[in-house]
C-alpha positions, 0 to 999 in steps of 0.5 A: 397083679391081682388081675393077672393072678386071677387069669392064671387061676382061671386058666389052671396055672397053679403056683404062678405068681406075678410080682412088681419089683426090680428084677435084680431083687428077685431071688427064686431060690433056684435056677429058673427053667425059663426067663421071658421078657416081652418088649422090655424097652432099651436096657431093661432087656439087658437087665433081664438077660444079665439076671437070667444068665447069672441065675443060669436059667435053662432057657431065655426068650426075649423080645427086645423093644427099643435099643437106644443105648448103642444108637446114642453111643455108637462110635464106629467110623468103619460103619459111618456109611450106614450110621450117618443116615439116621433111619439106617443108624437106628436099624443098625444099632437095633440089629447090632445090639441084639447080636451083641446080646447073643454073643454075650449069652454065648460067652455065658454058656448058651446056644443062641439064635434069633427068629421072627415070632409073629407075622412081620405085618403085625409089629415092627418089633418082631425079633425073638432072641432065644438062648438054651443053656448048654449042659457041656459048657466049661467056663474055663475052656478055650472055647469060652475064653474065645467067645468072651474075647469075641464079645469084648472085641465086637463091643469095643469096635461098635462103641469106639475108643471113647467107651473103652474102659467105661461102663456101657449098658449092653448086658 
């Protein structure tokens, strides 16, 4: 932490702090302007996204690393033609996980997209999820309810009957 703080000071970033703690225990006292996660592995990305949306961060940038949760738990016979091949199952699970994350953020009032953020030859982990809090979002609107329903239907489709009513770790 001291090393990072020293670099921040040298770069002139006054007021920047580096902390090692569970993100759920962090309370900045106000809505953060930006929450950033870089290569947070597996469900760590979901912990960050959940924190950011609950704190109503104005912008979220996230580069997920690996997405094992859905790969282990996916039970979707309709997609077995893909999921029966281990390499394709892994890619499907990674893509579907990130898409679910974006759907959830939309249901929480964010405008979302995904982009590649560096040359694909540099890293296979090259997806950046972006979310900007919508100022006009009304959580009790029909649009908000439809977005929540779409997220829930999609999650249920991918996880199958065995996971209905059970907690899954996708944000």
